[in-house]
PDB file as gemmi writes it, atoms N, CA and C in Angstrom:
CRYST1    1.000    1.000    1.000  90.00  90.00  90.00 P 1                      
ATOM      1  N   MET A   1     -36.425  17.743 -24.869  1.00  0.00           N  
ATOM      2  CA  MET A   1     -35.017  17.734 -24.501  1.00  0.00           C  
ATOM      3  C   MET A   1     -34.366  16.474 -25.074  1.00  0.00           C  
ATOM      4  N   SER A   2     -33.293  16.653 -25.791  1.00  0.00           N  
ATOM      5  CA  SER A   2     -32.578  15.504 -26.342  1.00  0.00           C  
ATOM      6  C   SER A   2     -31.306  15.253 -25.531  1.00  0.00           C  
ATOM      7  N   LYS A   3     -30.913  13.986 -25.462  1.00  0.00           N  
ATOM      8  CA  LYS A   3     -29.728  13.599 -24.695  1.00  0.00           C  
ATOM      9  C   LYS A   3     -28.878  12.631 -25.500  1.00  0.00           C  
ATOM     10  N   LYS A   4     -27.582  12.721 -25.284  1.00  0.00           N  
ATOM     11  CA  LYS A   4     -26.642  11.756 -25.851  1.00  0.00           C  
ATOM     12  C   LYS A   4     -25.638  11.440 -24.756  1.00  0.00           C  
ATOM     13  N   ILE A   5     -25.437  10.151 -24.498  1.00  0.00           N  
ATOM     14  CA  ILE A   5     -24.509   9.728 -23.446  1.00  0.00           C  
ATOM     15  C   ILE A   5     -23.325   9.015 -24.086  1.00  0.00           C  
ATOM     16  N   MET A   6     -22.119   9.382 -23.635  1.00  0.00           N  
ATOM     17  CA  MET A   6     -20.894   8.749 -24.129  1.00  0.00           C  
ATOM     18  C   MET A   6     -20.066   8.278 -22.933  1.00  0.00           C  
ATOM     19  N   ASN A   7     -19.251   7.263 -23.147  1.00  0.00           N  
ATOM     20  CA  ASN A   7     -18.392   6.703 -22.094  1.00  0.00           C  
ATOM     21  C   ASN A   7     -17.069   7.453 -22.008  1.00  0.00           C  
ATOM     22  N   ILE A   8     -16.581   7.607 -20.781  1.00  0.00           N  
ATOM     23  CA  ILE A   8     -15.244   8.145 -20.533  1.00  0.00           C  
ATOM     24  C   ILE A   8     -14.353   6.953 -20.195  1.00  0.00           C  
ATOM     25  N   CYS A   9     -13.296   6.740 -20.970  1.00  0.00           N  
ATOM     26  CA  CYS A   9     -12.470   5.536 -20.816  1.00  0.00           C  
ATOM     27  C   CYS A   9     -10.984   5.863 -20.784  1.00  0.00           C  
ATOM     28  N   PHE A  10     -10.223   4.920 -20.247  1.00  0.00           N  
ATOM     29  CA  PHE A  10      -8.761   5.010 -20.256  1.00  0.00           C  
ATOM     30  C   PHE A  10      -8.210   3.745 -20.906  1.00  0.00           C  
ATOM     31  N   GLY A  11      -7.276   3.912 -21.824  1.00  0.00           N  
ATOM     32  CA  GLY A  11      -6.675   2.782 -22.519  1.00  0.00           C  
ATOM     33  C   GLY A  11      -5.275   2.481 -22.014  1.00  0.00           C  
ATOM     34  N   ARG A  12      -5.084   1.244 -21.610  1.00  0.00           N  
ATOM     35  CA  ARG A  12      -3.761   0.789 -21.157  1.00  0.00           C  
ATOM     36  C   ARG A  12      -3.138  -0.071 -22.249  1.00  0.00           C  
ATOM     37  N   GLU A  13      -1.865   0.105 -22.471  1.00  0.00           N  
ATOM     38  CA  GLU A  13      -1.139  -0.741 -23.424  1.00  0.00           C  
ATOM     39  C   GLU A  13      -1.065  -2.154 -22.856  1.00  0.00           C  
ATOM     40  N   ARG A  14      -1.289  -3.133 -23.702  1.00  0.00           N  
ATOM     41  CA  ARG A  14      -1.202  -4.533 -23.294  1.00  0.00           C  
ATOM     42  C   ARG A  14       0.124  -5.110 -23.763  1.00  0.00           C  
ATOM     43  N   GLN A  15       0.717  -5.949 -22.934  1.00  0.00           N  
ATOM     44  CA  GLN A  15       1.998  -6.561 -23.293  1.00  0.00           C  
ATOM     45  C   GLN A  15       1.815  -7.682 -24.300  1.00  0.00           C  
ATOM     46  N   ASP A  16       0.648  -8.325 -24.285  1.00  0.00           N  
ATOM     47  CA  ASP A  16       0.430  -9.491 -25.135  1.00  0.00           C  
ATOM     48  C   ASP A  16      -0.249  -9.162 -26.461  1.00  0.00           C  
ATOM     49  N   SER A  17      -0.486  -7.872 -26.733  1.00  0.00           N  
ATOM     50  CA  SER A  17      -1.235  -7.518 -27.927  1.00  0.00           C  
ATOM     51  C   SER A  17      -0.932  -6.076 -28.333  1.00  0.00           C  
ATOM     52  N   ASP A  18      -1.220  -5.763 -29.587  1.00  0.00           N  
ATOM     53  CA  ASP A  18      -1.078  -4.394 -30.053  1.00  0.00           C  
ATOM     54  C   ASP A  18      -2.293  -3.551 -29.673  1.00  0.00           C  
ATOM     55  N   LYS A  19      -3.367  -4.215 -29.243  1.00  0.00           N  
ATOM     56  CA  LYS A  19      -4.580  -3.508 -28.853  1.00  0.00           C  
ATOM     57  C   LYS A  19      -4.476  -3.020 -27.418  1.00  0.00           C  
ATOM     58  N   LYS A  20      -5.239  -1.965 -27.112  1.00  0.00           N  
ATOM     59  CA  LYS A  20      -5.289  -1.452 -25.752  1.00  0.00           C  
ATOM     60  C   LYS A  20      -6.392  -2.155 -24.971  1.00  0.00           C  
ATOM     61  N   SER A  21      -6.235  -2.171 -23.669  1.00  0.00           N  
ATOM     62  CA  SER A  21      -7.266  -2.649 -22.766  1.00  0.00           C  
ATOM     63  C   SER A  21      -7.969  -1.409 -22.209  1.00  0.00           C  
ATOM     64  N   TRP A  22      -9.294  -1.313 -22.406  1.00  0.00           N  
ATOM     65  CA  TRP A  22     -10.034  -0.115 -22.038  1.00  0.00           C  
ATOM     66  C   TRP A  22     -10.824  -0.326 -20.757  1.00  0.00           C  
ATOM     67  N   SER A  23     -10.781   0.668 -19.872  1.00  0.00           N  
ATOM     68  CA  SER A  23     -11.596   0.641 -18.656  1.00  0.00           C  
ATOM     69  C   SER A  23     -12.489   1.879 -18.649  1.00  0.00           C  
ATOM     70  N   ASN A  24     -13.741   1.681 -18.235  1.00  0.00           N  
ATOM     71  CA  ASN A  24     -14.718   2.764 -18.210  1.00  0.00           C  
ATOM     72  C   ASN A  24     -14.640   3.491 -16.872  1.00  0.00           C  
ATOM     73  N   HIS A  25     -14.603   4.831 -16.917  1.00  0.00           N  
ATOM     74  CA  HIS A  25     -14.475   5.621 -15.688  1.00  0.00           C  
ATOM     75  C   HIS A  25     -15.583   6.651 -15.511  1.00  0.00           C  
ATOM     76  N   GLY A  26     -16.588   6.631 -16.379  1.00  0.00           N  
ATOM     77  CA  GLY A  26     -17.702   7.562 -16.212  1.00  0.00           C  
ATOM     78  C   GLY A  26     -18.415   7.820 -17.521  1.00  0.00           C  
ATOM     79  N   ILE A  27     -19.216   8.889 -17.527  1.00  0.00           N  
ATOM     80  CA  ILE A  27     -19.974   9.244 -18.723  1.00  0.00           C  
ATOM     81  C   ILE A  27     -19.918  10.747 -18.972  1.00  0.00           C  
ATOM     82  N   VAL A  28     -20.182  11.120 -20.218  1.00  0.00           N  
ATOM     83  CA  VAL A  28     -20.405  12.511 -20.611  1.00  0.00           C  
ATOM     84  C   VAL A  28     -21.835  12.567 -21.134  1.00  0.00           C  
ATOM     85  N   LEU A  29     -22.602  13.532 -20.642  1.00  0.00           N  
ATOM     86  CA  LEU A  29     -23.984  13.695 -21.064  1.00  0.00           C  
ATOM     87  C   LEU A  29     -24.103  14.997 -21.848  1.00  0.00           C  
ATOM     88  N   PHE A  30     -24.450  14.871 -23.117  1.00  0.00           N  
ATOM     89  CA  PHE A  30     -24.719  16.026 -23.976  1.00  0.00           C  
ATOM     90  C   PHE A  30     -26.234  16.162 -24.060  1.00  0.00           C  
ATOM     91  N   SER A  31     -26.762  17.347 -23.803  1.00  0.00           N  
ATOM     92  CA  SER A  31     -28.214  17.512 -23.862  1.00  0.00           C  
ATOM     93  C   SER A  31     -28.564  18.865 -24.470  1.00  0.00           C  
ATOM     94  N   THR A  32     -29.806  18.983 -24.840  1.00  0.00           N  
ATOM     95  CA  THR A  32     -30.354  20.243 -25.330  1.00  0.00           C  
ATOM     96  C   THR A  32     -31.635  20.500 -24.559  1.00  0.00           C  
ATOM     97  N   ASP A  33     -31.715  21.660 -23.894  1.00  0.00           N  
ATOM     98  CA  ASP A  33     -32.928  21.940 -23.133  1.00  0.00           C  
ATOM     99  C   ASP A  33     -33.961  22.649 -24.002  1.00  0.00           C  
ATOM    100  N   ASP A  34     -35.099  22.960 -23.412  1.00  0.00           N  
ATOM    101  CA  ASP A  34     -36.211  23.562 -24.152  1.00  0.00           C  
ATOM    102  C   ASP A  34     -35.875  24.942 -24.710  1.00  0.00           C  
ATOM    103  N   GLU A  35     -34.873  25.614 -24.134  1.00  0.00           N  
ATOM    104  CA  GLU A  35     -34.491  26.953 -24.586  1.00  0.00           C  
ATOM    105  C   GLU A  35     -33.385  26.920 -25.633  1.00  0.00           C  
ATOM    106  N   GLY A  36     -32.948  25.730 -26.021  1.00  0.00           N  
ATOM    107  CA  GLY A  36     -31.919  25.608 -27.043  1.00  0.00           C  
ATOM    108  C   GLY A  36     -30.494  25.593 -26.506  1.00  0.00           C  
ATOM    109  N   ASN A  37     -30.333  25.679 -25.195  1.00  0.00           N  
ATOM    110  CA  ASN A  37     -28.998  25.589 -24.598  1.00  0.00           C  
ATOM    111  C   ASN A  37     -28.484  24.162 -24.736  1.00  0.00           C  
ATOM    112  N   GLU A  38     -27.170  24.016 -24.802  1.00  0.00           N  
ATOM    113  CA  GLU A  38     -26.564  22.695 -24.973  1.00  0.00           C  
ATOM    114  C   GLU A  38     -25.558  22.409 -23.850  1.00  0.00           C  
ATOM    115  N   PRO A  39     -26.061  22.155 -22.630  1.00  0.00           N  
ATOM    116  CA  PRO A  39     -25.141  21.867 -21.526  1.00  0.00           C  
ATOM    117  C   PRO A  39     -24.452  20.512 -21.697  1.00  0.00           C  
ATOM    118  N   ILE A  40     -23.241  20.431 -21.186  1.00  0.00           N  
ATOM    119  CA  ILE A  40     -22.475  19.180 -21.171  1.00  0.00           C  
ATOM    120  C   ILE A  40     -22.184  18.860 -19.710  1.00  0.00           C  
ATOM    121  N   SER A  41     -22.555  17.656 -19.287  1.00  0.00           N  
ATOM    122  CA  SER A  41     -22.300  17.215 -17.912  1.00  0.00           C  
ATOM    123  C   SER A  41     -21.351  16.037 -17.939  1.00  0.00           C  
ATOM    124  N   ILE A  42     -20.456  15.992 -16.958  1.00  0.00           N  
ATOM    125  CA  ILE A  42     -19.484  14.905 -16.842  1.00  0.00           C  
ATOM    126  C   ILE A  42     -19.653  14.250 -15.489  1.00  0.00           C  
ATOM    127  N   LYS A  43     -19.751  12.922 -15.476  1.00  0.00           N  
ATOM    128  CA  LYS A  43     -19.816  12.164 -14.224  1.00  0.00           C  
ATOM    129  C   LYS A  43     -18.670  11.163 -14.210  1.00  0.00           C  
ATOM    130  N   LEU A  44     -17.722  11.401 -13.311  1.00  0.00           N  
ATOM    131  CA  LEU A  44     -16.616  10.463 -13.147  1.00  0.00           C  
ATOM    132  C   LEU A  44     -16.930   9.520 -11.996  1.00  0.00           C  
ATOM    133  N   ASN A  45     -16.880   8.222 -12.260  1.00  0.00           N  
ATOM    134  CA  ASN A  45     -17.075   7.212 -11.221  1.00  0.00           C  
ATOM    135  C   ASN A  45     -15.758   6.829 -10.580  1.00  0.00           C  
ATOM    136  N   SER A  46     -14.678   7.031 -11.304  1.00  0.00           N  
ATOM    137  CA  SER A  46     -13.349   6.660 -10.809  1.00  0.00           C  
ATOM    138  C   SER A  46     -12.303   7.333 -11.688  1.00  0.00           C  
ATOM    139  N   LEU A  47     -11.069   7.245 -11.259  1.00  0.00           N  
ATOM    140  CA  LEU A  47      -9.925   7.658 -12.073  1.00  0.00           C  
ATOM    141  C   LEU A  47      -8.954   6.488 -12.106  1.00  0.00           C  
ATOM    142  N   PRO A  48      -8.285   6.300 -13.234  1.00  0.00           N  
ATOM    143  CA  PRO A  48      -7.326   5.191 -13.291  1.00  0.00           C  
ATOM    144  C   PRO A  48      -6.151   5.441 -12.359  1.00  0.00           C  
ATOM    145  N   ILE A  49      -5.818   4.442 -11.574  1.00  0.00           N  
ATOM    146  CA  ILE A  49      -4.614   4.509 -10.751  1.00  0.00           C  
ATOM    147  C   ILE A  49      -3.619   3.599 -11.447  1.00  0.00           C  
ATOM    148  N   ASP A  50      -2.837   4.201 -12.284  1.00  0.00           N  
ATOM    149  CA  ASP A  50      -1.963   3.448 -13.172  1.00  0.00           C  
ATOM    150  C   ASP A  50      -0.708   4.277 -13.389  1.00  0.00           C  
ATOM    151  N   LYS A  51       0.421   3.647 -13.398  1.00  0.00           N  
ATOM    152  CA  LYS A  51       1.672   4.384 -13.591  1.00  0.00           C  
ATOM    153  C   LYS A  51       1.709   5.087 -14.950  1.00  0.00           C  
ATOM    154  N   ASP A  52       0.933   4.585 -15.912  1.00  0.00           N  
ATOM    155  CA  ASP A  52       0.917   5.174 -17.244  1.00  0.00           C  
ATOM    156  C   ASP A  52      -0.139   6.263 -17.421  1.00  0.00           C  
ATOM    157  N   PHE A  53      -0.978   6.506 -16.400  1.00  0.00           N  
ATOM    158  CA  PHE A  53      -2.032   7.509 -16.531  1.00  0.00           C  
ATOM    159  C   PHE A  53      -1.409   8.902 -16.544  1.00  0.00           C  
ATOM    160  N   ASP A  54      -1.629   9.612 -17.648  1.00  0.00           N  
ATOM    161  CA  ASP A  54      -1.051  10.942 -17.810  1.00  0.00           C  
ATOM    162  C   ASP A  54      -2.102  12.049 -17.775  1.00  0.00           C  
ATOM    163  N   GLY A  55      -3.305  11.718 -17.294  1.00  0.00           N  
ATOM    164  CA  GLY A  55      -4.366  12.710 -17.201  1.00  0.00           C  
ATOM    165  C   GLY A  55      -5.325  12.700 -18.378  1.00  0.00           C  
ATOM    166  N   TRP A  56      -5.008  11.970 -19.432  1.00  0.00           N  
ATOM    167  CA  TRP A  56      -5.859  11.932 -20.625  1.00  0.00           C  
ATOM    168  C   TRP A  56      -6.826  10.764 -20.560  1.00  0.00           C  
ATOM    169  N   LEU A  57      -8.098  11.070 -20.828  1.00  0.00           N  
ATOM    170  CA  LEU A  57      -9.147  10.061 -20.942  1.00  0.00           C  
ATOM    171  C   LEU A  57      -9.753  10.183 -22.329  1.00  0.00           C  
ATOM    172  N   SER A  58     -10.361   9.123 -22.827  1.00  0.00           N  
ATOM    173  CA  SER A  58     -10.993   9.126 -24.151  1.00  0.00           C  
ATOM    174  C   SER A  58     -12.501   9.008 -23.994  1.00  0.00           C  
ATOM    175  N   VAL A  59     -13.236   9.553 -24.967  1.00  0.00           N  
ATOM    176  CA  VAL A  59     -14.696   9.512 -24.950  1.00  0.00           C  
ATOM    177  C   VAL A  59     -15.174   8.724 -26.163  1.00  0.00           C  
ATOM    178  N   PHE A  60     -16.059   7.730 -25.913  1.00  0.00           N  
ATOM    179  CA  PHE A  60     -16.571   6.866 -26.985  1.00  0.00           C  
ATOM    180  C   PHE A  60     -18.089   6.788 -26.918  1.00  0.00           C  
ATOM    181  N   GLU A  61     -18.707   6.536 -28.070  1.00  0.00           N  
ATOM    182  CA  GLU A  61     -20.146   6.294 -28.138  1.00  0.00           C  
ATOM    183  C   GLU A  61     -20.484   5.084 -27.284  1.00  0.00           C  
ATOM    184  N   GLN A  62     -21.635   5.125 -26.620  1.00  0.00           N  
ATOM    185  CA  GLN A  62     -22.092   3.961 -25.877  1.00  0.00           C  
ATOM    186  C   GLN A  62     -22.680   2.936 -26.837  1.00  0.00           C  
ATOM    187  N   THR A  63     -22.483   1.674 -26.496  1.00  0.00           N  
ATOM    188  CA  THR A  63     -23.088   0.584 -27.264  1.00  0.00           C  
ATOM    189  C   THR A  63     -24.271   0.037 -26.470  1.00  0.00           C  
ATOM    190  N   ASP A  64     -25.073  -0.813 -27.076  1.00  0.00           N  
ATOM    191  CA  ASP A  64     -26.191  -1.442 -26.360  1.00  0.00           C  
ATOM    192  C   ASP A  64     -25.679  -2.218 -25.156  1.00  0.00           C  
ATOM    193  N   ARG A  65     -24.526  -2.845 -25.286  1.00  0.00           N  
ATOM    194  CA  ARG A  65     -23.930  -3.612 -24.184  1.00  0.00           C  
ATOM    195  C   ARG A  65     -23.605  -2.685 -23.009  1.00  0.00           C  
ATOM    196  N   ASP A  66     -23.091  -1.475 -23.300  1.00  0.00           N  
ATOM    197  CA  ASP A  66     -22.766  -0.515 -22.241  1.00  0.00           C  
ATOM    198  C   ASP A  66     -24.013  -0.089 -21.488  1.00  0.00           C  
ATOM    199  N   VAL A  67     -25.101   0.157 -22.207  1.00  0.00           N  
ATOM    200  CA  VAL A  67     -26.343   0.606 -21.586  1.00  0.00           C  
ATOM    201  C   VAL A  67     -26.881  -0.477 -20.658  1.00  0.00           C  
ATOM    202  N   LYS A  68     -26.879  -1.731 -21.102  1.00  0.00           N  
ATOM    203  CA  LYS A  68     -27.350  -2.835 -20.258  1.00  0.00           C  
ATOM    204  C   LYS A  68     -26.447  -2.996 -19.036  1.00  0.00           C  
ATOM    205  N   SER A  69     -25.148  -2.854 -19.217  1.00  0.00           N  
ATOM    206  CA  SER A  69     -24.195  -2.980 -18.120  1.00  0.00           C  
ATOM    207  C   SER A  69     -24.405  -1.868 -17.099  1.00  0.00           C  
ATOM    208  N   ASN A  70     -24.640  -0.640 -17.568  1.00  0.00           N  
ATOM    209  CA  ASN A  70     -24.872   0.480 -16.655  1.00  0.00           C  
ATOM    210  C   ASN A  70     -26.124   0.252 -15.827  1.00  0.00           C  
ATOM    211  N   ASP A  71     -27.185  -0.286 -16.425  1.00  0.00           N  
ATOM    212  CA  ASP A  71     -28.417  -0.559 -15.698  1.00  0.00           C  
ATOM    213  C   ASP A  71     -28.188  -1.630 -14.633  1.00  0.00           C  
ATOM    214  N   ALA A  72     -27.444  -2.671 -14.979  1.00  0.00           N  
ATOM    215  CA  ALA A  72     -27.194  -3.769 -14.044  1.00  0.00           C  
ATOM    216  C   ALA A  72     -26.279  -3.341 -12.906  1.00  0.00           C  
ATOM    217  N   ASN A  73     -25.401  -2.376 -13.160  1.00  0.00           N  
ATOM    218  CA  ASN A  73     -24.440  -1.944 -12.153  1.00  0.00           C  
ATOM    219  C   ASN A  73     -24.877  -0.685 -11.419  1.00  0.00           C  
ATOM    220  N   ASN A  74     -26.145  -0.379 -11.447  1.00  0.00           N  
ATOM    221  CA  ASN A  74     -26.640   0.816 -10.782  1.00  0.00           C  
ATOM    222  C   ASN A  74     -26.755   0.543  -9.284  1.00  0.00           C  
ATOM    223  N   ILE A  75     -25.603   0.484  -8.620  1.00  0.00           N  
ATOM    224  CA  ILE A  75     -25.516   0.155  -7.200  1.00  0.00           C  
ATOM    225  C   ILE A  75     -25.511   1.466  -6.410  1.00  0.00           C  
ATOM    226  N   PRO A  76     -26.285   1.553  -5.330  1.00  0.00           N  
ATOM    227  CA  PRO A  76     -26.291   2.779  -4.530  1.00  0.00           C  
ATOM    228  C   PRO A  76     -24.880   3.132  -4.056  1.00  0.00           C  
ATOM    229  N   PRO A  77     -24.516   4.436  -4.048  1.00  0.00           N  
ATOM    230  CA  PRO A  77     -23.160   4.857  -3.670  1.00  0.00           C  
ATOM    231  C   PRO A  77     -22.742   4.382  -2.282  1.00  0.00           C  
ATOM    232  N   GLN A  78     -23.692   4.289  -1.342  1.00  0.00           N  
ATOM    233  CA  GLN A  78     -23.345   3.861   0.009  1.00  0.00           C  
ATOM    234  C   GLN A  78     -22.806   2.435   0.014  1.00  0.00           C  
ATOM    235  N   VAL A  79     -23.378   1.575  -0.816  1.00  0.00           N  
ATOM    236  CA  VAL A  79     -22.923   0.180  -0.898  1.00  0.00           C  
ATOM    237  C   VAL A  79     -21.512   0.135  -1.455  1.00  0.00           C  
ATOM    238  N   VAL A  80     -21.264   0.914  -2.501  1.00  0.00           N  
ATOM    239  CA  VAL A  80     -19.936   0.953  -3.120  1.00  0.00           C  
ATOM    240  C   VAL A  80     -18.914   1.490  -2.132  1.00  0.00           C  
ATOM    241  N   GLN A  81     -19.240   2.587  -1.430  1.00  0.00           N  
ATOM    242  CA  GLN A  81     -18.307   3.176  -0.466  1.00  0.00           C  
ATOM    243  C   GLN A  81     -17.994   2.205   0.656  1.00  0.00           C  
ATOM    244  N   THR A  82     -19.019   1.522   1.175  1.00  0.00           N  
ATOM    245  CA  THR A  82     -18.813   0.550   2.249  1.00  0.00           C  
ATOM    246  C   THR A  82     -17.912  -0.583   1.783  1.00  0.00           C  
ATOM    247  N   THR A  83     -18.140  -1.079   0.574  1.00  0.00           N  
ATOM    248  CA  THR A  83     -17.319  -2.164   0.031  1.00  0.00           C  
ATOM    249  C   THR A  83     -15.877  -1.719  -0.143  1.00  0.00           C  
ATOM    250  N   ILE A  84     -15.677  -0.512  -0.669  1.00  0.00           N  
ATOM    251  CA  ILE A  84     -14.314   0.008  -0.872  1.00  0.00           C  
ATOM    252  C   ILE A  84     -13.611   0.163   0.469  1.00  0.00           C  
ATOM    253  N   LEU A  85     -14.277   0.748   1.455  1.00  0.00           N  
ATOM    254  CA  LEU A  85     -13.654   0.938   2.767  1.00  0.00           C  
ATOM    255  C   LEU A  85     -13.333  -0.400   3.433  1.00  0.00           C  
ATOM    256  N   LYS A  86     -14.245  -1.357   3.337  1.00  0.00           N  
ATOM    257  CA  LYS A  86     -14.004  -2.675   3.941  1.00  0.00           C  
ATOM    258  C   LYS A  86     -12.790  -3.334   3.295  1.00  0.00           C  
ATOM    259  N   THR A  87     -12.697  -3.252   1.976  1.00  0.00           N  
ATOM    260  CA  THR A  87     -11.550  -3.821   1.265  1.00  0.00           C  
ATOM    261  C   THR A  87     -10.256  -3.130   1.691  1.00  0.00           C  
ATOM    262  N   LEU A  88     -10.295  -1.799   1.793  1.00  0.00           N  
ATOM    263  CA  LEU A  88      -9.116  -1.042   2.211  1.00  0.00           C  
ATOM    264  C   LEU A  88      -8.688  -1.454   3.616  1.00  0.00           C  
ATOM    265  N   PHE A  89      -9.646  -1.517   4.544  1.00  0.00           N  
ATOM    266  CA  PHE A  89      -9.315  -1.882   5.914  1.00  0.00           C  
ATOM    267  C   PHE A  89      -8.787  -3.306   6.008  1.00  0.00           C  
ATOM    268  N   LEU A  90      -9.345  -4.221   5.220  1.00  0.00           N  
ATOM    269  CA  LEU A  90      -8.830  -5.594   5.212  1.00  0.00           C  
ATOM    270  C   LEU A  90      -7.391  -5.618   4.714  1.00  0.00           C  
ATOM    271  N   ASN A  91      -7.114  -4.853   3.644  1.00  0.00           N  
ATOM    272  CA  ASN A  91      -5.760  -4.823   3.089  1.00  0.00           C  
ATOM    273  C   ASN A  91      -4.770  -4.182   4.050  1.00  0.00           C  
ATOM    274  N   LEU A  92      -5.224  -3.218   4.831  1.00  0.00           N  
ATOM    275  CA  LEU A  92      -4.346  -2.560   5.803  1.00  0.00           C  
ATOM    276  C   LEU A  92      -4.305  -3.316   7.131  1.00  0.00           C  
ATOM    277  N   LYS A  93      -5.063  -4.422   7.182  1.00  0.00           N  
ATOM    278  CA  LYS A  93      -5.148  -5.268   8.372  1.00  0.00           C  
ATOM    279  C   LYS A  93      -5.701  -4.503   9.575  1.00  0.00           C  
ATOM    280  N   LEU A  94      -6.636  -3.559   9.296  1.00  0.00           N  
ATOM    281  CA  LEU A  94      -7.302  -2.809  10.353  1.00  0.00           C  
ATOM    282  C   LEU A  94      -8.662  -3.414  10.697  1.00  0.00           C  
ATOM    283  N   LEU A  95      -9.030  -4.481   9.999  1.00  0.00           N  
ATOM    284  CA  LEU A  95     -10.326  -5.106  10.198  1.00  0.00           C  
ATOM    285  C   LEU A  95     -10.140  -6.618  10.223  1.00  0.00           C  
ATOM    286  N   ASP A  96     -10.812  -7.270  11.145  1.00  0.00           N  
ATOM    287  CA  ASP A  96     -10.756  -8.726  11.241  1.00  0.00           C  
ATOM    288  C   ASP A  96     -11.496  -9.321  10.054  1.00  0.00           C  
ATOM    289  N   PRO A  97     -10.848 -10.184   9.232  1.00  0.00           N  
ATOM    290  CA  PRO A  97     -11.485 -10.721   8.039  1.00  0.00           C  
ATOM    291  C   PRO A  97     -12.751 -11.516   8.330  1.00  0.00           C  
ATOM    292  N   VAL A  98     -12.909 -12.017   9.558  1.00  0.00           N  
ATOM    293  CA  VAL A  98     -14.094 -12.793   9.914  1.00  0.00           C  
ATOM    294  C   VAL A  98     -15.291 -11.862  10.085  1.00  0.00           C  
ATOM    295  N   GLY A  99     -15.078 -10.647  10.635  1.00  0.00           N  
ATOM    296  CA  GLY A  99     -16.194  -9.724  10.921  1.00  0.00           C  
ATOM    297  C   GLY A  99     -16.428  -8.867   9.780  1.00  0.00           C  
TER     298      GLY A  99                                                      
END                                                                             
């Protein structure tokens, strides 16, 4: 079985440059199974919350840096969810910042 992984990204226009600022929001996995089928899987970790987001995302080849970053950021979903909820509750002042 062969696999190819690509990044799903969103590009925001920068005010200080002609280049875009890119944020990674997931991966696309292209594979070939033993029977010759070529399934494509998409894993979205997030969606851009941006006034300029029009529903379009871009797909790019992964670099060695991306692969190392993905390994280092392999945080269990429960930890991420707890952190997001705690941040949300702190911002909404529903949680005491000391606790």
